Each structure stands twice: as structure tokens, then as C-alpha cells.
C-alpha positions in Angstrom: 111.1 28.1 25.6 111.0 28.9 29.3 113.3 31.3 31.1 114.2 34.9 31.0 114.5 36.8 27.7 118.3 37.0 28.3 118.4 33.2 28.7 116.3 32.6 25.6 118.5 34.9 23.5 121.7 33.3 24.8 120.3 29.9 24.1 119.3 30.8 20.6 122.7 32.3 19.9 124.4 29.1 21.2 122.2 27.0 19.1 122.8 29.1 16.0 126.6 28.9 16.6 126.5 25.1 17.1 124.2 24.2 14.3 123.8 27.0 11.7 127.3 28.4 11.7 128.9 25.0 11.4 126.5 24.1 8.6 127.6 27.1 6.5 129.9 25.8 3.7 131.4 29.2 2.8 134.2 30.2 5.1 133.5 33.9 4.4 130.0 33.4 5.6 131.2 31.7 8.7 133.6 34.6 9.4 130.7 37.1 8.8 128.6 35.1 11.2 131.4 35.3 13.8 131.4 39.1 13.4 127.7 39.2 14.5 128.5 37.7 17.9 130.0 40.9 19.5 127.1 43.0 18.2 124.5 40.6 19.5 126.3 40.5 22.9 126.7 44.3 23.2 123.1 45.0 22.1 121.5 42.3 24.2 119.9 45.0 26.5 118.0 46.4 23.5 116.9 42.9 22.5 115.7 42.2 26.0 113.8 45.5 26.2 111.7 44.5 23.2 108.7 42.5 24.1 107.1 42.0 20.7 109.6 40.2 18.5 110.8 36.6 18.8 114.4 35.9 19.8 115.4 35.0 16.3 113.7 38.2 15.0 115.7 40.2 17.5 119.0 38.6 16.4 118.2 39.2 12.8 117.2 42.8 13.4 120.4 43.5 15.3 122.5 41.9 12.6 120.7 44.1 10.0 121.3 47.2 12.0 125.0 46.3 12.2 125.2 45.7 8.5 123.7 49.1 7.9 126.3 50.6 10.2 129.1 48.9 8.2 127.6 50.1 4.9 127.4 53.7 6.2 131.1 53.5 7.4 132.1 52.3 3.9 130.2 55.1 2.3 132.0 57.6 4.5 135.3 56.1 3.6 134.6 56.3 -0.1 133.4 59.9 0.3 132.5 61.9 -2.8 135.6 60.9 -4.7 134.9 57.2 -4.8 132.3 55.1 -6.7 128.7 55.6 -5.7 127.4 53.0 -3.2 123.6 52.8 -3.0 122.3 51.7 0.4 
């Protein structure tokens, strides 16, 4: 794929939204996919800075980091009085 890294990432994101997201049968998964979009957009600079990983790898890595952030926020909300959440 030719073009700048930003163009490649944006192209991959658009392709995933048009094909992958629409193919997801579970509405909760579609909604979860939609929640990745703001994270991908806000962290595009970090993805562009990386020179080793493919575009899809970068999107997946950013989504995984966002998932970890959400898990840690839930753990903080639960505190020591709630059920244990292993992460």
C-alpha cells in the first residue's frame, strides 16, 4: 500500500469499518468496535511513530492498550470491597 503511514492507517480503519464491522453479527461487538475509533484516532501519532509494525498490528496494539485501560478503571471502581478481577 502506497502513501504516508497516516494515509495507510486511515485507509485500514475505513476498510475495517466498511467490511469487518458490518460483518459482525453481534450488536455488542459492533458497539465495542465503534468505541475503538476514538482511541485509534487520538493515538494515531503513536501509531505513525512506530516503524516496525504493520498498520493492522498497530490498530490491534492500540485497541489492546485501550482494553487494558478500561480493565484497570474497572478494577479501581471495584476497589478492595468488590469481587477480585484478575487482569
